[in-house]
N, C-alpha and C positions, 0 to 999 in steps of 0.2 A: 761363538753365541754371539748376537749383537746385545750392545745394552740398552737397557730397558730404562726410558725417564720415570722418576717417582711421580706418583700422583700424591699432591698435595691437597688434604682434607682445607676445605675453605669453610662449610657451613657446619653451626654446631646444632647437633640432635637433640632437642628440647626433652623429646620424651624419655629417650634412656640415659640421658646426662652425659654421652660422649663428647668428645673435644671436639669432633667435627667428622662430618662426611662429604666426601667428593662429588663435585656439580657432575652431574652425568647428561651426557648429548642428550640433546630433545630436537626432534625432528618433525615437522607438520604431520601431523597425522597419527603419532603417538599415543600410546594410551597413557593416561597422567598418571595411573598408580604405578609406584615403585620407582618414582623418579622425583631427583632433586633437581631441580632449574631454575636459572632466575626469572622469577614470573614478569619481569617487567620487559621481555623479550619475547613473550608468549604469551596466548590468551586460551582458556579453556571452553572448549562449545559445548553448551547446555545441552544439546541431544544428544549426543553418544560420548561425553568426558573423553574426546581426543584434544590434543593441542593444536591450537593454531596460530601461525604467527601472523599479527597485527598489520592491517593493509595502511599503507601510505602512498598519498598522492604523489605527483612529481615538484610539488612546493614543500615535504616533507610532512603536510599535516596528514592526522590520522582519519582515516574514512571513515563516518560514521553514518547511519541514517535514522531519522526519528520515527520511521512508518515500520520499519521491520519489513519483512518479506513479503511480497506479495507478486500476484499479477494485476496489470493495468487493463481493465477492459474499458473501452471507448466507443463513441458512437456519436452522430449529429449530422448536419445538414451537408457537410463534406464541400462546402462552397457552391453547391448548388443551392439557392434559396425554396423553400417551401411556399405556396402560394398561403397568403395573408387571409384569416377568418375570423369573424365574431364569433365562430364557433369553435370549443375544443378539438384542437386538430394534432393529430400522433405526427412528430417529426423525425424519430427514429424509436429504437427499443435496442438495448443490449441484452444479449441473454445470458441469464445467471447460471450457476450450477446449483441442484437442492442440495444440501447440508453442508455448504459454506457460510463462513461468515464475510461479509463486505462492510466495508470504512473509506473515509475519504471520500465523500463526493467533491467532484470540481465541476465547474462549468463556466462557460464562456458565450453569451447570448447578447443579440442587438435586434432592434426594430426601430424604425423611423417613427412608429405610433405607439400610444399607451397599450402594453402588452403583458400579461401575465403569462412566465414560463413554469410548467408545473413538473415535478420530476417525482414520478408514481413507482414504487416497486408494487407489480402486480403479479399476484400467481393466476395462473391460467386464463391468460388475457383472450385465447381463441373461444374458451368454453366459457365457465362463469367466474367472470374476474372478479376478484378481490383485492381491493387496494390495503397492503398492508403498511405502509410507510409514504408521508407527502413531504415536498419541499418546494415554497414558490419561489420567485423571484421574479421581480416587476421592474418593468422598463418605461422609459418614457421621456416627457422632456427635461433636458438638463441632464438626463442618463439613458442614452439611448443604446449602449451597452453597461454589460455588466458583469463581471467575472470574479469566482470566488471559490472558496472552501469550506465545507464543513469536515473538520476533523471527527466531531462527533456524532456524525450520519452514519450510524452503524446499526446493522441487522443480520438476523441468521436467516438463512432459507431453510432449515431442518422444518421439513413438516410439509414443504410447499412441493407443488407436482411438477409446474412447468413457469418457474419465474422469470422475471424481465423487470430491467429498470427503464421506462419509458420516460421519454422528453417530450412535451406538448406545448404548444401555445396557443393563446386565445387572445384575439385582438380586443380592445375594450369598444371604441367608437366605428373605428373604419379599417377597413382591410389592409393590410402592410405584409409586406414578406418576412417569413423567420428564418433568421439564421442561428445557429449556434453548436456548439461542441460540449460534447459531457464526458465525465470518466467515472470511474467506480474501481477502487482497490480488493482484488480478491484474495484474501488470506491462502497463504501458501499451505499450512497445515491442514 
């Protein structure tokens, strides 16, 4: 029979007062219950209480996101300008899913004339439209291009039947082609 190596306990069990307990092997996706492990090497996943190895990039930095999980939905003029107008003109719609939470509106818009770009959350745009939430961006002399994001632009589509996020443009005095892109994050949960 081969000689077996002795396991030397290294963790004190504070609940029972025992001198120590051996560190157990922890493999990614193992359940957390009943295991002694070094917490600096793994993390607990909140949704199912399983262990996960911490992710590092090639430079050794911990990979994190400030936004959380989600699906990016985007739209815009896609390099083909939409003819300018002094009337409110729809540039593009992003189809939203009912009963979801959306956040983080981002945009990049430009025009060579004074223009207001409007981002409307609309329910039932083809039937009886109801504007649920709005944000406006104005461009003009000295600022023909505007890019930005609103982390606090958040809304829930629960109770809506056919929701969209619509980007529109309105020139103030003279018509000039509209250009722009926009996006919103749909929460994964």
